[in-house]
N, C-alpha and C positions, 0 to 999 in steps of 0.2 A: 463351710467345712471343705467343700471341693477346692475352693481357692487356696485355703491354707495347706491342704494336702499337696496340691500341685506346686505351689511356691516352695514348700519344704523340700519336695523331691528335686526341683530344679536347683535350689540353693545348695543342697547337699552334693549334688552332682558337680556343680561348679567348684565347690570347695575342694573336693577330692581331685578333680582335674587340675586345679591350681597347684595343689601339693605335688602332683605328678609332672608339673611344668608342661602341660599340654598347650599347643598353640591355640589361637583364637578360633580357627575353623572347627577344631575338635570340641571346643567349649560350646560353640553355637550348636553343633550337631548334638552334643550331649544334653544340652538344656532342652532342645526341641524334642528329643527322644524321651527324656524324663517326663516332659509335659504330656506327650501322647500316651505313654505307658501308664500314667496316673489317671487321666480323665477318661480314657477309653474303657477301662474296666468298670462295669456297672453291675456285676453280680451282687446278689443280696447277702449271701452268706460268705464268711471269711474264707472258708475252705474252697469254695468255688472261685473266689477272687484269686487265691493263690494258684489254682490250676490254670485259670485264664492268663494270669501274668506269666506263668512258666511256659505256656504254649505260645504266648505272644513273642517271646525272645527269638525262637527259631524263625518265626514269620518275619520279624524285623530284620534279622540277619540275612534272610533270603532276599527280602526286598532291597536292602542296601547293596547286596552283592550284584543283583541283577541291574540295579541302577548304575553301578560303577561299570559293569561289563557292557551295558548297552549305551553308555554315554556317547560313544563315537558312532553308533549305528542309528542314524536318525529314524529311518522308516521302521526298523525292527523295534526300536525303543518306543515310538509312538503307538505302534500296534499293541505292544505289550501293556503300555499304560492304559489304553482303552479297555483291554481285556481285564486288567487289574481293577479298573473302576467298576466294570460290570460285576465282577466277582465280589467286590467289597459291598456293593449295594445289595446284590442278590443274597449275600450271607445274612442279611438282617432277618430273614425268615427263620433262621435257626436260633433265635433268641438272643439274650444279652451276650453270650460268649461268641456266637457267630458275628454279631455286629462289632464286637470289640476287636476280634482278629482281623476282620475286613478293614476296620478303621486304622488299625496299626499298620497293616500292609500298605495301604494307600499313603498314609502320612509319612512313613519312613521312606518310601520311594520318593515322595515329594522332598524330604530332607536331603536325599542324595542329589536331587537336582539343584536344590538351594545352595548346598555347599560345593557343588560341582565335583562330586566324588569320582575318583579315578581308581584304576586297578591297583596301582602302586600304593595308594593311600588306604586301600581296603582293610588290611589287618588292623591298622590303628583305629579306623572308624568302627569296625566290628567290636574291638575292645571297648570303645567308648559307649556303644549301644549296650553291651553287657553291663558296664558300670552303671549306666543310666537306669536300666531295669532293676539292678540290685538296689540302688538308692531309692527308687520308687517303692520297692518292697519294704525297705527299712522304715521309710516314713509311714507307709500305709499300715504296717503291722506292729511298728514299735514306737513311733513318735506322735503321729496324729491318728490315734486308734479310734475306730468306730465300733462300739459294742452295742448290742440290742438295748441294754439298759440306758446307755448315753443317748442313743437315738430317741428312745421313747421319752426320756427326760426332756430333751430339747423340743420334741413335738408337743409335749404337755405344756411347756412354758409358752410356746408360740400360740397354742390354742387358748390358754388362759389369758394371754395378753390381748388377743383379738376379742375374746368374749368380754373382757373388762372394758375395752374401747367401745364396744357396742352398748354396754350398759351405761357408760358415761354419755354417749350420744343420746340415749333414751332419756337420761336425766335432763340434758340440755333441751330436748324436745318438750319435756314436761314444763320447764320453766320459760320456754320461748313465748314471747308476746307476738302479737299479729305481725310486727315488722320483721321478726327473726324466725318465724316458724318455717318458712320455706327453706332457709339455710339449714336449720336444725333437721328438717326432714331429709334434706339431701345428705347430711352427715350420717343419719341413720341408714339410709340406702347404701351409702358407701361402705360403712362398717358391717352391714348385713352381708353384702357381697364378699367382703374380705374374709369374714368368718366362714362363709361357705367355701371359699377357695382354700382356706386353711384346713377345713374338715376334709375336703377332697384330697389334699396333699397328705394328711395324716392317714386316711384310709388306704392311699396308694403305697404307703411305706410301713404299714403295720407289720407285714410279714417279716421284714428285716429288723423291726424295732421291738419285737416281742419274742419270747422264748418258744412259744408254741402257738398253734392255730386257734386253740380254745381261748387263750388270752387275747389274741388279736381280734377275734369275733366279739369278745366282751367289751374291749376298749372301743371298738368300732361302734357298737351299739350305744355305749355311753356318750361318745362324741356326737352321734346322730341325735340322741335325746337332748343333749345340751343345746345343739344348734337349733333344733325345732322349738324348744322351749324359749330360747332367746328371741327367735324370729316371731313367735306367737306373742310374746310379751310386747314387742314393738307394735304389732297390729292392734292389740287390745288397748295399748296406750293411745295410739292414734285415734281409735274409735271413741275412747273416753273424752278426747279433746274435740271431737267433732259433733255437730248437731245430729248427724246420722252415722251409722256404722261405716267404718272405712273399709274399702276393698283392698285385699292384699296386693292387687296389681299396683297400688300406689307405692309399695315398697320395692317393686321390681322394674318399673318403667321410669327411666329418667325423664324429668320434666313433666311427669304426670300431674294433672290438675289436683290441687289440694281439696280435700273435703271441706264442706262448709263448717265454719267455726261454730263452736257451741260454748255453753257456760257450765258444763258439768264439772269442770276442774278450774276453780278460781284460784288465783295465785295466793291469796291470803286465807283460803279455806283450811280448816283444821284437818279435813280428810286429805287435802292436797299436801299439807305439811307432813302428815303421816306417810303418805305415799312416797314423797321425796326422801324421807328418812329411811324407808325400807329399801328403796332403790340403792341408796348409798350403802346400806348394810349388805345388800346382795353383791354389790361390787367389791366390798371388803372380803366377803367369803370367796369370791372368785380369785382375787389377787393374792390373798394371804396363803403362804405355803402351809402344808399340813404340820410341819415342825413347829410353827408359831401358833398353833391352835390350842395351846395349853391354857387352862384357866376357864372360869365360868363365863367370862364376858362373851367370847366367841360362841360358846355353846348356847348362851341366851339368845344371841342374834339368830343363829341357825334354828333354834326351836321356835322362835317367834315367826320366822318366815315360813317354816314348814307347817305351822299351825293354820296358815291361811288355806290350806287344802281342806280343812274342816269347816263346814258352813257356820258353826257357832262362833268361830273366831274372827269372822269378817266384820269390818267396821260398818256402821250404818251409812249407806250411801246408795246411789243409783245402781241398777244392775250392771251397767257398763263399767262403772268405777270398781264395783266388787269383782268383776272379771279381771281387772288389772291386778288386784291383790291375789286372786287365785293364780294368775300367771306368774307372779313373783314366787308364790309357793311352789309351783311346778318347776320354775327355774332353779330354786334352791334345792329341790329334790334331785334335779339332773346334776347339779354341781356335787352333791353328796354322792351320787352314784358314780360319777367319774373319779372322785377321790378314792372311793372304796375299790374300784376296778384297778387303779394304778398303784395306790399306796397300801392297800390291804385294810384289815380291820382297824378301827379307831376307838378311842375312849367313849364308852356309852354311859358313864356314870351319871351325867347330867341330862340324859334324854327325857323328854316329855312323851306322853302317849302318842302324840302326832308324829314325833321323830321316830319312835320305836316302830310305828306302823310303816313309815317310809322305809326304814331299814329292812323290815320283814319283806316288804314288796320287792325291794332290790335283791335281797338274798334269794327269793323265789325265782326272780328273773335270771339271776346268775346260774342257778341250777338248770333252768330250762334251756338257756343258751348253750351251756356246756353239753347237755344231752343232745341237743340238735346238732352241735358240731361233731360229736362222735358218730352220728348217723350219716353225716354228709362228707366224711373225710375221703371216701373212695369214689366221689363223683367226678373227679377230674379225668378228662379223656385226652388223648393225644390230639395235637393240632395239625391240621392238614396243610398242604401247600397253599399259599396265598397268591392269587394272581396279581394283586396290586404290587407286590414285591418284584415280581418279574417285570411288570410294566415300568416301574421306576428304574430298574436296572437297565432296561433297553433305552429309556428316555435319557438317562444320564450318560450312557455310552455314546449315543448319537450326539447329544449336546456337547460332550467332551471332544468328540471327533471334530465337530465344527469349531470348537474353541481352539483346538490345536492348530487347525489350518489357519484360522484368523489370527491367532496369537503369533504364528510364525511370520506373518506379514508385518505385525507390529514390532516384534523383536525375536530374533532367532535364539537369544540367550534366556529370556524370561517369559516365554510363551506360557509357562505352566501356571502363571497367576490366573489366566483366563480359565484354565481347567479347574483350578481350585475353587474359584467363584461358582462355576457351573455345578460342581459337586456340592458345595455348601448350600446353595439355594434350593436344592432338591431334598435336603435332609429335613425330616419331620414335616413334609408338605404332602398334600394329596390331591390338589387341584391346580388348574392353571392360574386362578386368581391368587391363591396362596403363594405360588412361585413368583408371580409378578410383584406382589407386595414385598416379599422377602428380598427379591433382587433390588427393588427400589431402596429399601432400608439399608441394604449392604452397600449400595453405591453411595448413599448419603453419608453413612458412617466412614466409608473409605475416603471420600473427598475431605471431610473434616479431619480425619486422621492424617492425611498427607500434609495438610497445613501444619498440624501439630508436630509431625515428624520432621518437617523442614526446620521448624524453630528449635526443636530439641536437639537435632543433629548439630546445628550450629553452636548450641550452648555446650554440648558434651565434648565435642572435639575429639581429642585423642585420650580422654580419660576413660579407660576400659572399664574399670570397676564401677564408676559412676553410671555408665551406660547399662551395665548388668544389674545394678540396683534398681534403675528405672524399669528395666525389663521385668524384674520380679514384681514390682509394684503394678505394672500394667497387666501382668498375668493374673494377679489377684483381682484387679478391677474387671478384667474380662469375664472371669467366672462369676463375680459378684453381681454384675449388671446383666448377665445373660438372661435371667428370667424376667428382668424388668424392661429391657429395650434392646432389640436386635441391632438397631442403628448404633447405640452407644457401645455395645460389645464390639461391633465392627470398627468403631473409632479406636478403641484401645488395641485391637489386633493390629491395625495399620500403623499406629504410632509405635508399637513394639517392633514391628518389622522394619520400620525406618531406623530404629536404633541398632537392630541386628545388621542392617546394611552398613551402618557406620562402623561397626566392629569388624566387618569383613572388608572394609576399605573399598566398598563399591557404592558408597553413597554419593548421590548427586540429586539436585532438584529434578533433573530429567528422568531419573529412575523412578522417583515417586510419582511424577506425572504419568509415566508409563504405567504405573500401578493402577491409576484411575482408569486409563484407557483399557487395560486388560480386564479390570473388574467390570466395566460397562460391557465389554465384549462377552465375557463369561456369562453375565446375567442375561444378555440378549440371546445368546446361544441356548441357554437353559429354557427361556420362554419359548423360543422357536421350536425346540424339541418337544416341549410340553404341549404346544398347540398342534403340531403336525404328526407326532408319533404317539399313537394310542392315547389320544387326548381324553382328559376328564375335566370338563368344564365345571365352573364353580356351581352353577345351578344344579347340575346333575349330582355333584358331590353333596350339596346341602339337602337335596331331595332325598338322597339315600339316608343321610343321617337323620333327617326329619322323620322319615318312616321308621327308623330304629327307635327314636325317642317316643313316638306315638305307640309303637309296639310295647316298649318297656313301661310306658305310662299305663297302658291297658293291663299289662301283667300285674303291676303293683296294685292297681285299683281292684282288679278282679280278686286277687288273693286276699287283700285286706277286707273287702266286703264279705267274701265267703267266710273268713274266720270270724268276723263280727256278727255274721248271721248264724253262727253255731257250727259251721262245717270246718273240718280240718284243712289247714293250709300250711305249706312249708316254704322255707327260704324267703320269708318276707324281707329280712334284712339284706340278703344278697340281691333280691329283686330291686329294692330301693337303691342300693349302691350301683347296680347296673344302670338304673335310670339316671342317677347323677352323672355317671361316667359318660353315658350317651349324650346327655344335655351339654356337658362340658365340651365334648367333641364338636357338637353342633355350633356351640358358641364360638369356638375357635375357627371353624370353617366359614363362618359368616363374616369374619373380619374384613376380607376384601370387599364385601358388599356394604359394610358400615364404615369403611375407612374414610377419613376426611377428604381424600382426593377424588373419591368417586363422584362422577358428574350427575348421577341419578339420585337426586335428593329424596324424591317420593319413595323410591325403592328402598333407600336406606332407612327411612322412617318406618316403612312396612316391616322390614326385617327386624328392627329393634322392637317393634310392637309385638311381633310374632314370638320372638325369643322371650320377652318379658311375660307374655301370657303363658308360655310353656314353663317358665320358672315358677310362676304362681301355681300352675297345676301341679308341678312337681312338689312344691311345698305342701300342698294339701294332701297329695298322695303319700308323702313321707309321714305326715301327721296321722293319717289313717292307719298306715302300717305300724307306727309306734303304738297307737292305741290298741290295735288288734293284737299285738304281741303281749299286751298286758292281760288279755282275756283269760288264758288258762289258769292264772294264779293270783288274780287281783280280786279284792273284795268290793271294789267300786265299779268294775266293768263287767257287764253281763251281756250275753249274746241276745240279739234281737232278730228273729227270722224275717221280720218285715223289711230289714235293710237290704235284703237280697233283691227285692223288686225295685227298691229305690235306686240301687246301683246298676240295674240292668240297662236303663236308658243311657247312662254314662258310657257303659261298655259298648253299646251299639253305636253311639255317636263317635266314639274313638275309632271303632272299626270302619265307619264311613270315611272319616278323615284319612286314615291310613290307606284305604283303598284309593282315595282321590289322589294322594301323593304318589302311589305306585303306578297309577294309570298314566301319569304325565300329560294327559290331555284334559280337555274340558268337557268331555262327553260322559263323565261318570254319572250314573243315575242315582247314586246314594243321596239321601236327604238327612240332614241333622234335625232331630226333633226337639222342640221345646214344649213346654206345657206347665202344668201346675207345679208349685214348689214341692220338693221331695218330702217336706214335713207333712204337707196336706195329703200326699200320696199314702204316707203311713197311716194317717188318721182315717183315710178312706178304707184301708185294709181292715181296720179294727175300730168301727164306730163306737164312741163312748169310752174308749180306752183312756187310761190315766195319762196325765201329761208326762212326756219323756223326762227321765232324770237328767242331771247335769252332764254326765259323760255322754249319754245318748244324744243330748242336744248339741254337744260339741261335735260329735260324729256327724250329725245332720248338717251342722254349719259347714264342716269341711266338704261334705258331699255336695251341698248346695253351691258352694263357691267353685268346686271342681266342675260341676255341671255347667255353671255359667262360663267358666274359663274355656271349657271344651266347645261350647256353642260360640264363644267369641272367636275361636280359631277358624270358624267356617268362613268368615268374611275374607280375611287375607288369602285363604286357600281356595276361594271361589266355589264353595260348596253351598247348595241350596239349604235354606233353613225353613222348616215348616212351623207356622205359628199355631196357637191353640185353636184358632177358628178355621184351620184347614188351609189357609193361604201359605204360599211359600215365596221366598225371595232368594235370589242368588247373589252370593258375595262377589265382590270385584277383585280380580287378581291384578295387583299392582306391582308384583315382584317378578 
């Protein structure tokens, strides 16, 4: 949508300028201004978008005017450019609007350098800027409109597609023989990770995709339920195909060893055939739109799957296989809940008692979520000044100063390419390693883009409109590939610039080769500034984020165990979302450590293992939180005070790990404790007690796996582990 909106704004600007018989330099300036006026505005609400766009025009006019006035004053122009860069980066601390205005100011000043704006041409260029901003507004608010309903509809379709892909991969895993099981498991891992990424994207955009915060919280909860249910179904299916229960780490660690094969699911077995049929039915419920749910056939499928939540409806099979059928029932319930949250009430005429019970539970949850949202609306506080923003502004300013000096030696006319690269490699980065990887990717994309630019410029020649058509195509490709590959995005940017040079009659192979040199210089200056000026090395950055993840993990676990023990707990959903956000930030920050070019192979494996363990722990913590939220209004979940003692050891161990990360040294005296299973701890609390019910057993399994995952984190973090016999061993730090 961002690509369509930007291409539409540029195309409309070019069309109007062509009708006004503007020259090529004004058309290039107008297209670049329309592009920045469109992609820079990131406000969530349409009213705020209009205000930001209106404020951006005077900023753009000022930047263009100063660029034209300082064109002949080299020293003054360079000093102002550095100050502008500092202000543009510093303004990010003021939210989306501050970032947008800073970006507009920088990019329009860059446009003035690109088209070599002069004082005499200033009136025409200012008129072109006004026209470009007007066209951007027309496309944003009239042609490519983004309403909350449309955003939510697309998010729902994306999540439904990812969920269906995961169920399809699980069906392949069920049918996979010994020779194909490894490939099938890898597909399940891939689609599980993609579903989680989609859930995070949805949660990050719900505020702009829903009409009010209560609806956003409800949809967020239903998305989390569906994700947890689908992931749990994969674990149960893998356990049923194994001789022993599968560890959830198998789904989160690439190339993890496969569990030993078993014979509980034979390909020709009647139970396996029923399971395969029901997985296909679950996939049909996922992909089928609500508008196509008319008739008894779909209701029959839904009722049958939801019936597996009742013990009497389960087929005769082993306990592990019956757990898979229960997992299908829970997944069907989560799909029903998501449909009710997004599409509203549905036909209930064909409901069975099991389906009616599921609807009643979902309705009770909806009321509880809405009530909790009303109580929490006033909790938002003002955000203070962030030192990382100031640090980045200083680093970019220093790096840009170096790039200006070095760029002048390479070319007195096009030195600004080095500055642009230095600016770009700092965007959305927070450590030296991230800057280094981003600079490398930009240089790779630029080199390939130069080759493409040379070929395209020769083919286009003097065909102006052919060149502009290719520019529009590359702009869309640039936005479409940005989330996928930074190197690929840089390729399309450079190829587009090669065409713009052709339009301005300044194209030559030497110019594009100079582009490579300036890009390499800018990336180098950025890395130098990041290393020497207020540096934040990758290890320090990842340690900070790791400490945040452990803290969030402890918060979710403590709150969930408290509520499951019968004590009140608040904000479970928000705490789980904070954990996912922190883990996603950690995963991004470790990319320099896991990049294929890193020479430290053992370190890369350790980091991947650590992140996989944390993802496993987060899954179990989310599952505990989802179960705990059912407690106040569910007939199947009851509080168990014994769980509090069982969760205390986990909380203490997480605290030890967090203290170890914060100490940054190896002299931490904390010890991670192991011992008897949590189930045996509960039995010791109440000798002779009855066997835990199914839901309590599930809670115990999640707690047990979480306990094992936290203990597993001790080795890569170098924390001592005490065994039940009193001996302790210290983990090895390989990262």
